N, C-alpha and C positions, 0 to 999 in steps of 0.2 A: 582939670589939669590935663594937658596934652604932653606926652612924653614921646618924642619923635613924631610919628604919625598916629600914635595910639592914644585914644581918649581914656583917661583914668579918673577914678574917684579916689581922693586922698583925704586922710584924716590923721590927726595926732592923738595918740592914746597916752595919757599921763597916769602912771601907776604900775602896779605889779603886772608882770608878763602873764600870770595865771588868769588875768581878767581880759586878755586880748580877744577872746572868743565873743565877749559881749559887744565889743566895738565892731567886730566883723558882722555880727547880727544886725546892728543898727545900720551899718553901711549897706548890707544886702537888702534891708527893708527900703532904704532910700532908693537904691538902684531899681528895685522892682516897682515901687510906687511912682517913679519918674519915667517909666517906659524904656528902661535899659535892661541889659542882662550882662552878667560876667562873661568875659571872653578870653580868659587866659590865666596864667599863673599870677598869684598875688605876690607882692613884694613887701618886706618889712625892713625898715632902716632904723637901727637903734641909735638914736640921737644922744641919749643919756642912758648908760647902763652900768654894769658892775665896774667898768674901767673908770667911771667918773664918781660914783657914789655907791655906798653899800645900803643906802636907804631905798628900798624898792618903791616906795611911794613917790620918789622923785624921778623914776625912770620915765623917759619920753621915747615913744616908738611911733614912727610914721608908717602908716599902712597905705599901700597903693593897690587898687584893684582895677585891672583893665576892663573896659566896658564897651558895648556897642548897642545901637538902637535895636529894639525887638523887631 
């Protein structure tokens, strides 16, 4: 994904916010194994959260990490 001129890795996490760290770990592994490195602040976009449902298993969070070639 490219946001403006910034190359980004993007992923959707479905489930509780407490498990977001596991998704970040998977994304960081992909970034490293594909010759990239993180290059700035990460972004989280809450697509489905408490405003839409009280069932945390239905939460949807988009995670975006800016990257650049090593």
